N, C-alpha and C positions, 0 to 999 in steps of 0.2 A: 735097461728098462726104457722102452720107448715113451715118447711124450703122450701118446694116446693111452697107454697103459696107466701112466701116472695120473692122468686126468680121470680115467675110469675108476681108480682107487680113491681119488680125492673126492669126487662128487658124492658118492654114497655117505662117506664119512662126514662131509660138510652138511649134508641133508640131515643126518642124525643129530649133529650138534645144533643145527638150527631149530629142529623140532624140540630138543630138550631146553634150549634157551627160551623159546617161545612159551613152552609149557611152564617153565619156572617164573616167567614174567606174568603170565595170566593167573597162575595159582598163588602168587605171592600174597600174603595177608595184607589187609589194608593198614595204613599207618595208625599206630596205637593199638592194634589188635594183638593181644598177648595171650597165648594158649597154654603156657606152661605154668605150673605151680611153684617152680623153683624160686623165682624172684619174689613172689609173695611170702614164701616161707622165710627167705633171708631177711626181707624187710621187717618181719615180725620178730625174729629171734636174734639178729646180729647185735643190735644195741644192748638188749638186756644181758646177753651172754658175754659179749666181748667189750662192751662199753665204748664201741666205736660208732660214731654217727655217720661216717661214710661207709656204707655197706659194701660198695664195690671194692674199695681198698681192703676192707676186712676180709672179704671173700678171696681176693687175690693173694694176700700175704699171710693170712691166718688159716682160714678154713681149707683152702686148697694151695697152700704154700709149696707143696711138693711139685704140683703141676707147673707152677710159676717158675720154679727152679729149672725145669726142663726148657721152658720158653726162654729163660735168660741164657742158657747154654746154647740154644739154637742161635740166638743173636751173637753170642761170643764166637761160635764156630764160623758163622756166616761172615762176620766182619774179618776174622782172621784169614779166611780164604780169599776174600776180595783184596785185602791189603797185600797178601803174599803175591797174588797175581799182578797187581799194579806195580809192586816193587820190582818184580822180576822183569816186567815189560819196560819199566823206566831205566833199568840198568843198561839196556841196549841202545837207548836214545840219549843223545847229548843234550843236556839242558843248560841254558845260560845261567850263570851264577847271579847276575844282577840285571835288573830292568827297572824302568820307571813306570809306576802304575799308581802314584799317589793321587788321591782325590783333591782336586784343586779348590773346591769350594770350602771356605772356612766355616760357613754355616752348617754344611753337611758334616764336617769333621767334629765341630763342637756339639751340635745336636746329637750326632751319632754316638759320640763318646758318652754323653749323658744317658742316652738310651741303653747303651751297653750295661752301665751300672744298674739302671732300673730293671732291665730284663734279668740280670743275674739275681737281684733281690727277689723278684717274682718267682724265678725258678727255684731258689732255695726255699721260699715259702710254700711252693707247691709240694716239695718233698717233705718238708717238716710237718706241715699240717695235713698230710695225706689221709690221716685217719679221722680228721675232723670235718674238712670241707673237700670238695672235688679236687683231685690231684693224686699224687703218689709218686713213687720212684721212677716209673717208666715215663710218665708225662713230664715230671720235673727234670729228669735226665736229658730228655730230648730238648726241652726248653733251655736248659743250661748250655748244652753244646751249641745250640743255635745262637745263644747270646754271645758266646765267644766268637762264633763265625761272623757276627755283626761287625767285629773289628776289621775284618778284611773288606767288608762292603762299604764302610764309612771312612776307612783310612788307607791302608795299602797292604799288599801281600807281605812286605817286610815287617810291618807291625804285627800282622797275624802270626807270621812264622816265629816271632819272638815269644808268643804265648803257646805256640804249638810245639811242645818238646816231646818227641816220641819216647825218649828215655824215661820220662816221667809218666806219660800216658799209658805206656805198656804195663808197668807195674800196677797202676791204678785200675786198669781193666781187669787184671788178674786178681787184684785185691777184692774188687766188687763181686766177681764170679766165685772166687774161693771163699770169701767171707760168708756168702750165703750158705755154703755147705758147712763151714765151721760152726755156724750158729745152730744148724740142724744137728750136728754131731754133739754139740754141747748139751742139747736136750737129751740125746741118747745116753750120754755119760751120767746125766742127772737122774736117769731111770724113767724118763718120759719118752713118748713117741717122737720120732724124727720131726724136727721143726715145730714141736709143741711150744706154746707160749711159756717161756721159763718164768717170767715175772708176773704172769696172770693179768687179768684185766685191770687197766688203770682207771684214772678219773675221766669220766665221759666228758667230752667237749674240750679237752686239753691235749697238749702235745704228748702227754704221758698215757693217753688212753690206749695206745697200741701195745704196751708192755714190751716184751722182747721182739715182737713183730716189727717194731719201729727200726730195729737194727737190720732186719731183713729188707725193709723198705729202703733204707739208706744204702745198703749193699747193692740193691738193684739200681738205685739212682746213680751211684758212682760208676757202675759197670756200663750202664746205658750212655751216660755222658761221655765217658772215656772212649767207648766204642765209636760213637758218632763223630767225635773229634778226630779220631784216627782216620775214619773214612773221609771226612771233609779234607783233612790234610793231604791224603794220598790223591784224591781227585783234583784238588787244586794244583798239586805238584805235577800231575800228569797232563792236565788239560789247560789250566789257566796260565801257568808260567810260560809255556811256549807261545800262547796266544798273545799275552801281554808283551812279551819280548819282541814279537814280530810286528805288533800293532802300534807300538810306541805308547804315548801317554794316554791313560784312560780318563775319560771325562765323565 
């Protein structure tokens, strides 16, 4: 195919995309303009029915928990694919076993170490109180993985690799994804619909308000945290290790 032909095919397609993008930007509703009744209905019925004050988490892990299970497995499969590709690529490249990348500033190391502990606590709080205040398994799982990654940023790759154990993270990722399904099957065995709340509504405003949906929330948090840590580990091994080895001491 000649260059002129390719340009002739590209220009009409680009024009159509440009028109659609312009139309979407012009026709987008103004900030705060909400045209659907779904959110109003959920705000009215979620707390009386489920005793959960965080309507978003109640919707994600209780009302439409089956849809969320699909989203979790999308993440599981995507991470598995990326990790397999990176591992296959890294097998063909020689990586140095050791290098110097320690942070030289004592203030950064001490302050960063304290920040790691604080961030981990906040992450666990986000997961635990997901049905009470803004948060949940997905948000808390990402925050927890980022908290562990902070060890690399404030210390060294060697310190990070001591926490990043693939033989532990792989089973935890499977536990989070599989545990979600097991909870749903437990409801079926009990004669209830798949992923129905086995324990019923708890006490509103407490960590027990989610009933059995709290276990689903924790399963998602474990899976998301493990998946992101596996991704971080593979990307660091593939890109940061050779860079740090060639560049010497990191400042």
